[in-house]
C-alpha positions as CSV (number, residue, x, y, z in Angstrom):
1,M,0.0,-0.1,0.0
2,R,1.3,3.4,-0.8
3,V,0.7,6.2,1.5
4,F,0.4,10.0,0.2
5,S,0.1,13.1,2.3
6,D,-1.9,15.0,-0.4
7,C,-4.5,14.3,-3.2
8,D,-2.5,15.6,-6.2
9,H,-1.1,12.2,-7.6
10,P,-2.4,10.7,-10.8
11,E,-2.6,7.4,-9.4
12,L,-5.3,8.5,-7.0
13,R,-7.6,9.9,-9.8
14,G,-10.8,7.9,-10.3
15,C,-10.4,5.9,-7.1
16,A,-13.1,4.3,-5.0
17,L,-12.7,6.0,-1.6
18,T,-13.8,6.2,1.9
19,I,-13.0,8.8,4.4
20,G,-12.6,8.5,8.1
21,N,-10.3,8.2,11.1
22,F,-10.4,4.5,11.2
23,D,-8.9,4.4,14.8
24,G,-8.3,0.7,15.7
25,V,-9.5,-0.4,12.3
26,H,-12.2,-2.5,14.2
27,R,-14.6,-5.2,12.9
28,G,-16.9,-2.0,11.8
29,H,-14.2,-0.6,9.8
30,L,-13.4,-4.0,8.3
31,A,-16.8,-4.5,7.2
32,L,-16.8,-1.2,5.2
33,L,-13.3,-1.7,3.9
34,R,-14.4,-5.1,2.2
35,R,-17.1,-3.6,0.8
36,L,-15.0,-0.7,-0.6
37,R,-12.6,-3.6,-2.1
38,E,-15.3,-5.0,-3.6
39,I,-16.4,-2.0,-5.4
40,A,-12.9,-0.9,-6.4
41,D,-12.5,-4.7,-8.0
42,R,-15.9,-4.5,-9.8
43,E,-15.1,-1.1,-11.2
44,G,-11.4,-1.8,-11.9
45,T,-10.1,1.1,-9.9
46,P,-7.8,1.3,-6.9
47,A,-9.3,1.3,-3.4
48,A,-8.2,4.4,-1.1
49,V,-8.6,5.3,2.3
50,M,-8.5,9.2,3.3
51,T,-7.7,9.8,6.9
52,F,-6.2,12.7,9.0
53,D,-3.2,13.0,11.2
54,P,-3.4,14.1,14.0
55,H,-7.0,13.2,14.9
56,P,-9.3,16.0,13.7
57,A,-10.4,16.6,17.5
58,A,-6.9,17.7,18.2
59,V,-7.4,20.7,16.0
60,V,-11.3,21.5,16.2
61,S,-12.3,20.4,19.8
62,S,-11.2,22.3,23.1
63,R,-11.1,18.9,24.8
64,G,-8.4,17.6,22.6
65,A,-8.3,14.2,20.7
66,P,-8.9,10.8,22.8
67,P,-6.0,8.5,22.9
68,P,-5.7,6.4,20.0
69,L,-6.3,2.7,19.9
70,V,-3.3,2.1,17.4
71,W,-0.2,4.0,16.8
72,P,-0.1,5.4,13.2
73,E,2.4,2.9,11.4
74,R,0.1,0.3,12.8
75,R,-2.9,1.8,11.4
76,T,-1.3,1.9,8.1
77,E,-0.4,-1.8,8.3
78,L,-3.9,-2.8,9.1
79,L,-5.3,-0.8,6.1
80,A,-3.0,-2.8,3.9
81,E,-3.9,-6.0,5.3
82,A,-7.5,-5.1,4.6
83,G,-6.7,-4.8,1.0
84,I,-6.4,-1.1,0.5
85,D,-4.2,0.2,-2.3
86,F,-3.5,3.8,-1.3
87,A,-3.8,5.7,2.1
88,I,-4.2,9.5,1.8
89,V,-3.0,10.8,5.1
90,L,-4.0,14.4,5.1
91,P,-2.4,16.8,7.8
92,S,-5.0,18.0,10.2
93,T,-5.0,21.9,9.8
94,P,-7.6,24.7,10.7
95,A,-7.8,25.5,7.1
96,L,-8.7,22.0,6.1
97,F,-11.5,21.6,8.6
98,R,-13.0,25.3,7.6
99,T,-13.4,23.8,4.0
100,S,-17.3,23.8,3.4
101,A,-19.1,20.6,2.5
102,R,-19.7,21.9,-0.9
103,D,-16.1,22.6,-1.6
104,F,-14.8,19.6,-0.1
105,F,-17.1,17.5,-2.3
106,H,-16.8,19.5,-5.7
107,D,-13.1,20.7,-5.5
108,L,-11.4,17.8,-3.6
109,L,-13.6,14.6,-4.0
110,R,-14.9,15.4,-7.7
111,G,-12.2,17.8,-8.7
112,R,-8.8,16.5,-7.7
113,L,-9.6,13.0,-7.2
114,A,-12.3,12.4,-9.7
115,I,-13.6,9.6,-7.3
116,R,-15.8,6.8,-9.2
117,A,-17.2,5.6,-5.9
118,I,-17.7,6.3,-2.3
119,V,-18.4,4.0,0.6
120,E,-19.2,5.4,4.3
121,G,-21.0,4.4,7.2
122,P,-24.4,6.1,8.3
123,D,-22.9,8.6,10.6
124,F,-20.4,10.0,8.1
125,R,-20.2,13.9,8.3
126,F,-18.0,16.1,6.3
127,G,-17.4,19.9,5.7
128,H,-16.8,22.8,8.0
129,D,-18.9,22.2,11.5
130,R,-19.8,18.8,10.2
131,E,-22.5,20.4,7.9
132,G,-22.5,17.6,5.2
133,D,-24.4,14.4,6.0
134,V,-24.8,11.1,4.1
135,R,-28.1,12.3,2.6
136,L,-26.3,15.4,1.0
137,L,-23.6,13.4,-0.1
138,A,-25.9,10.9,-1.9
139,D,-27.6,13.6,-3.6
140,W,-24.5,15.0,-5.1
141,C,-23.0,11.6,-5.9
142,D,-26.4,10.9,-7.7
143,D,-26.1,14.4,-9.6
144,H,-22.6,13.5,-10.9
145,G,-22.9,9.7,-11.4
146,I,-20.8,8.7,-8.7
147,H,-21.6,5.4,-7.0
148,W,-22.1,5.5,-3.4
149,E,-22.9,3.1,-0.5
150,I,-23.7,3.4,3.0
151,V,-22.5,0.2,4.9
152,P,-24.5,-0.7,8.1
153,P,-22.7,-0.8,11.5
154,V,-21.5,-3.9,12.8
155,E,-22.9,-4.8,16.4
156,H,-21.4,-6.3,19.4
157,G,-23.6,-7.0,22.5
158,G,-26.6,-5.3,20.8
159,L,-25.0,-1.9,20.0
160,P,-22.6,-0.5,17.2
161,I,-19.1,-1.2,17.5
162,S,-17.2,2.2,17.6
163,S,-13.7,3.4,18.6
164,S,-15.0,5.0,21.6
165,R,-16.8,1.6,22.8
166,I,-13.6,0.0,22.5
167,R,-11.6,2.6,24.3
168,Q,-14.0,2.6,27.2
169,A,-13.6,-1.3,27.6
170,I,-9.6,-1.0,27.4
171,R,-9.6,1.7,30.1
172,A,-11.7,-0.6,32.2
173,G,-9.3,-3.6,31.9
174,R,-11.9,-5.6,29.7
175,V,-9.3,-6.4,27.1
176,D,-11.3,-9.6,26.1
177,Q,-14.1,-7.4,25.1
178,A,-12.0,-5.0,23.1
179,E,-10.6,-8.0,21.2
180,E,-14.0,-9.3,20.4
181,M,-14.7,-5.8,18.8
182,L,-11.3,-5.3,17.3
183,S,-10.9,-8.8,15.9
184,R,-7.6,-9.2,17.3
185,P,-6.2,-8.6,20.7
186,F,-5.4,-4.9,21.7
187,A,-1.8,-3.8,21.7
188,T,0.3,-0.8,22.6
189,I,3.8,0.2,22.2
190,G,6.1,2.2,24.2
191,T,9.7,2.9,25.1
192,V,11.6,1.2,27.8
193,V,13.0,3.4,30.4
194,H,15.0,2.7,33.8
195,G,12.9,1.9,36.7
196,A,13.7,1.1,40.4
197,G,15.2,-2.2,39.6
198,R,13.0,-3.8,42.4
199,G,11.7,-6.5,39.9
200,A,15.3,-7.8,39.1
201,A,16.2,-7.8,42.9
202,L,13.1,-10.1,43.2
203,G,14.0,-12.6,40.4
204,Y,11.7,-11.1,37.7
205,P,13.5,-8.3,35.9
206,T,10.8,-5.9,34.3
207,A,10.9,-3.4,31.4
208,N,9.3,-0.2,32.5
209,L,7.6,1.6,29.7
210,Q,6.7,5.3,29.3
211,D,5.7,7.3,26.3
212,L,3.0,4.9,25.4
213,R,1.4,5.9,22.1
214,T,-2.2,4.4,22.6
215,V,-4.8,4.3,25.4
216,I,-3.5,2.3,28.2
217,P,-5.6,-0.4,29.9
218,G,-6.9,0.0,33.5
219,P,-4.8,-1.2,36.5
220,G,-4.5,-4.9,36.7
221,I,-2.1,-7.8,35.9
222,Y,-2.4,-9.2,32.5
223,A,-1.3,-12.1,30.2
224,G,0.2,-11.0,27.2
225,L,3.0,-11.0,24.5
226,A,5.9,-8.7,24.0
227,K,7.6,-8.2,20.5
228,I,10.9,-6.9,19.8
229,D,13.3,-7.5,16.8
230,G,10.9,-10.0,15.1
231,N,10.7,-12.1,18.3
232,T,7.6,-12.8,20.4
233,Y,7.9,-13.5,23.9
234,A,5.2,-14.6,26.5
235,A,4.8,-11.5,28.9
236,A,3.4,-10.9,32.4
237,I,2.1,-7.2,32.6
238,S,1.6,-5.0,35.5
239,I,-0.2,-1.6,35.3
240,G,-0.9,0.2,38.6
241,G,1.1,0.8,41.8
242,N,3.0,-1.4,44.0
243,P,1.0,-1.3,47.3
244,T,3.2,-4.2,48.9
245,F,5.9,-1.5,49.0
246,G,3.6,1.4,49.7
247,E,4.3,2.8,46.1
248,E,1.0,4.5,44.7
249,L,2.7,5.8,41.5
250,I,1.1,3.9,38.4
251,K,3.8,2.1,36.5
252,F,3.6,0.1,33.3
253,E,5.9,-3.0,33.6
254,V,6.5,-6.1,31.7
255,F,8.3,-9.3,32.5
256,L,9.4,-11.1,29.2
257,C,9.6,-14.9,30.0
258,D,12.8,-16.4,28.8
259,F,14.4,-13.1,27.5
260,S,17.7,-11.8,28.5
261,G,19.2,-8.5,27.0
262,D,19.2,-4.8,27.2
263,L,16.0,-3.1,26.4
264,Y,16.7,0.3,27.5
265,G,15.8,3.1,25.1
266,R,14.0,0.7,22.7
267,E,10.4,0.4,21.5
268,L,8.5,-2.8,22.8
269,E,5.1,-3.7,21.3
270,I,2.8,-5.1,24.0
271,V,-0.2,-7.6,23.2
272,F,-3.0,-8.1,25.7
273,L,-4.3,-11.3,25.8
274,Q,-6.1,-11.9,29.2
275,R,-6.7,-9.8,32.5
276,L,-5.5,-12.2,35.3
277,R,-6.4,-10.3,38.4
278,D,-6.4,-6.9,40.4
279,V,-3.3,-5.3,41.8
280,L,-3.0,-6.6,45.3
281,R,-1.1,-5.6,48.4
282,F,0.5,-8.8,50.1
283,D,1.4,-9.1,53.8
284,S,4.8,-10.1,52.8
285,V,7.6,-10.3,50.0
286,A,7.4,-14.1,50.2
287,A,3.6,-13.9,49.4
288,L,4.0,-11.5,46.9
289,L,6.8,-13.9,45.1
290,D,4.4,-16.9,45.2
291,R,1.9,-14.9,43.6
292,M,4.2,-13.5,40.9
293,A,5.2,-17.1,40.3
294,L,1.5,-18.2,39.6
295,D,1.0,-14.9,37.5
296,V,4.0,-15.7,35.1
297,E,3.0,-19.4,34.7
298,A,-0.5,-18.2,33.8
299,A,1.0,-15.7,31.3
300,R,2.8,-18.5,29.6
301,Q,0.1,-20.9,29.3
302,R,-2.2,-18.2,27.9
303,A,0.6,-17.2,25.4
304,A,1.0,-20.5,24.4
305,E,-2.7,-21.2,23.9
306,Y,-2.8,-18.2,21.7
307,L,0.3,-18.8,19.7
308,Q,-0.9,-22.3,19.0
309,G,-4.1,-20.9,17.4
310,C,-2.0,-19.4,14.6
311,R,-1.8,-21.1,11.5
312,P,1.4,-21.2,9.6
313,D,-0.2,-20.1,6.4
314,Q,-2.1,-17.4,7.8
315,H,0.0,-14.1,8.2
316,S,-0.3,-10.4,8.1
317,S,1.3,-8.1,5.5
318,D,4.6,-8.0,7.6
319,G,4.9,-11.7,7.8
320,R,3.5,-12.4,11.5
321,S,1.2,-14.8,12.1
322,E,-2.1,-13.9,13.3
323,P,-4.8,-16.2,15.0
324,S,-7.1,-18.1,12.8
325,T,-10.1,-16.9,14.8
326,A,-9.6,-13.3,14.4
327,S,-10.5,-13.2,10.5
328,Q,-13.0,-16.0,11.0
329,S,-14.8,-13.7,13.8
330,S,-14.8,-10.6,11.6
331,E,-16.3,-12.5,8.5
332,S,-19.1,-14.2,10.4
333,C,-20.1,-11.1,12.7
334,S,-20.1,-8.6,10.0
335,R,-23.3,-7.4,8.4
336,S,-23.6,-7.0,4.5
337,A,-23.5,-3.8,2.9
338,V,-26.8,-2.3,1.7
339,P,-26.4,-0.3,-1.6
340,K,-28.3,2.9,-2.0
341,Q,-29.6,2.8,1.7
342,L,-29.9,5.7,3.8
343,P,-30.7,5.9,7.5
């Protein structure tokens, strides 16, 4: 997949397009992207995504943007895995978001991109102050012979999947629910920094992460994976304070099973597979060590189960195996697109 920072490239003209933030590239997004790919193949034209960096709320909202579900490089990978040919990542500027709906459609979509089709969800809005909606989009597309489709939302638990719902689940520590809505386990990435060294003294040296680039799960002990240099390790993850030692400062610590080496200053990707328990205060260091041993064993077992579910023939675009259940869940739970249907 090629990535562009503007719309003025010959390869983009005549594309089939969708526009959105695609934070998380969750199951609802995947249903829309699959339909876009089908239309692009039918029309014999590239499938393109237009998105924005940073999140538009960082520019137009006084509250700022919510923490993302994926970091930008991972979002690009996920879009490529979904079969998208081109990503147009426009810089989020005040001038861009002052563009009227009419100018955005006629000057950008019709003029510079000459789109042949557009696919969106029912809540799509565009133009200054979100003045344009799917009804206006449909009218203008009909006027100019542009194919349009509105893809209905994919539901989980009787409600539409959204990035905000997934973010709420992660903040509450419900990484299992987040996985169901994402179609893959939630992951984050951060930089390893020096800590107090207490973990090493106890026999469990941990990588302390800061500058995390996504939303952070709620406090707790988790089973997961740690990825570095193309290698994957079972990991026990602690998010929270250390009440046994009277420490309230929230820290993000990861014990990599069977790893030895220096990680300081490097980025580490962490995948969350299961929440094991709350952060607890223990009456003694010995009791803490006994529970840590159980946590590490549980993390090893959960990681092994997850990795055994990966088929050798099922890889992502960067060569990493993905669980066979993820794509199956996405396929079976999504709802079909309904052409020419408006809410």
